[in-house]
N, C-alpha and C positions, 0 to 999 in steps of 0.2 A: 663513604662513611671507612672503608677501610683505610686507606691513604690517612687520611683525617685523624685517627688510629693510629696505626705505626708512627706520621709523623710526632705527636706526641706523645708515644713511647721514647722515640729517641730525642726526642728533645729533654722531655722529665730523665733521659740515661747520661746524658752530658749535665746534665743540673745536678743528678749525684752523686756523679764522679770527682766531678770539681768541688761541693759539698764535703766526699768521705777522704779525699785528698789533704785539701785546707784542715780539717779533723784529726791527721792521721799528723799533717805538719805542727799542727798545732802538741799531741799528745810529743813527740819532737822531740819537741824543744823551747816545752810549760809543762810540762807530764808532773813534776813535783808539784809545781808550784796549785795544778789546776788537781791532784789527786785527788779532791772530797769531792771537785763534781763526778770523775772519772771512779768513782764508788759510789756513789750513790748512783748514775746512768748502768752501773754494767750489776747493781745490784737492783735493778727494776730489771733489766732483760733479765738476771738466769730467774729473776724469778716470778716474771709474767709469761718467763718461758716454761716451766712447771706448773702453775698456776694452769696453764691454757691446759697444756698436754695431757695432766692430771685430771683434770675438768671434760677433757675433747672429750678423751674413755673412757667414764665414769658417766657424762651425762647422755655426750652424743650428740644428735640434731645441730635445730640450729648454728648458726654461729656465734653467735651473739653476746650471748651464754656465755660459752667458753672465753670469748676475747674480752668481757666485761668483770668473771674471776680473775684475767690474765693480768691487768691492769688493777686491779685490786692489791695481788696477791707480788705485781712487781710492784705498787708502793710501802706497801710493808718490806718489802724487802731494801730499797731504796733505802727507808727509812733506819732499817738497825744495821746494815753496813753505815752510813754516813755514822749514826752514835756509835758502834761496836768498830771505832778505828780499824783496829789490827783487822780483824773478819773481814771488812773492806777488801785490806792491803793484799790480805792473802788473794780475795776474789779478783782482784781489779788483776794482780800479778796471773794467776796464774789464768785467767783469761786470756792476761795478754802474751804470755809467752806461746799458749798455746795456739792465738792467731798466726805470732810468728812464727809457726813450724809451720800451721795450712797455707803459709802467703808462701810458702820456700819456692825459688824458681827451681822445681822439680817436674816429667810427664805427667800430662795427665793421665794418665792412667789407675785401672781398678786397684792394682800393684802398690801402688805406690801412694794411691787414700790408703787404704786400708795401714801399709807403713803413715805414714804424716798422722793419721788418727790416733794411735798410738801412741808417736815419738810426744804427740799432742798430748796426753795426758799425762805422760810420762814428767813431762814437762812443770805440767797445771801445777801437778804438786809438789813438784820438788820445788818450783821457782816460789808457789807462792810459799809456802816453808821457810825459802829462802829470805824470802822478803821482809815476813814478820819477826827474822831473829836480825838481822841487816837493811832497817826501812828504810833511813835513808841511802845510800849507795847503789844498790835491789832496786828503791822504786824509781830511780834515774836512770840506772841500766836497762831496765827493764820498757820502760816509756819511750827512752831513745832508738829503743832497734826496734821495738817496738812501733811504735809512730815512723820509725825511716820504713823502714820491710812494709808496711797495709799502704805508704805512702805511691812507695815503686811496684808494689803490685799492681796499686789502681792504674800507676801507669803505662801501665804494661801493652793493656788494649790499642789507647790510642799514642804511645812510642813503639813502632814497631820495634827498634834495634832492640830496646830493652824485650820484648817478646823473643825476638832470635835469637838473641846472645843472651843465654844467663851469665855469661861471664859479666857483661858489661851491668844485669841488674846484678849481680851479686855486689860491684863492685861501687854501683847506688848507692846498694843499701847503706855500704861499708863507709864511708865517705858520709852520710847521711845521718848515718847512727851516731860516729864520730863529734861533728857537727853537735851532734843533738846534745851528748853524754859533757862536754868540753862546755857550750851556753850554760846548762841546767845546772855543772859544779859552781863553775862562774858567777849564778844572781840567784843561787841561795846561799843562806846560812847552813851551823852546821845543824 
């Protein structure tokens, strides 16, 4: 039984890695075009996290009730984010910039983890505000850079060179981000 479970989790992890890298590349090259989808997804994720966490703390007990509340709050947050476009843009760009900071190729230590969380929160606020003010260029920059960063971060485990050589990881992020920016500016209208 243990061997079957280990095999399943390994295969599931590989599928999850492929899906996450594919989604990151979609964001890198088509982030502006997929904006409303991303806004709804981020709205759902944030709503679910808040609904689940608050209800789990207040209700406790079985996990199915907080999960159900999280799903309902997530759906409501997705609808609000979708309808309130600029609020959604703020959330999408803020979360994307936070994730970029978290995926930067720095050592995995507790001290760096704290620094990256603080920098991520600052990036969330600053980039979110800039994205509302200058929507199209900021959305293109944020989606291309975050997609590139997340794709390379996802590939660090299976591609040893990226995991061992931070400069190669930085270069790969830079090249992918520039390509994503160029593709998005060329394929979208003002």
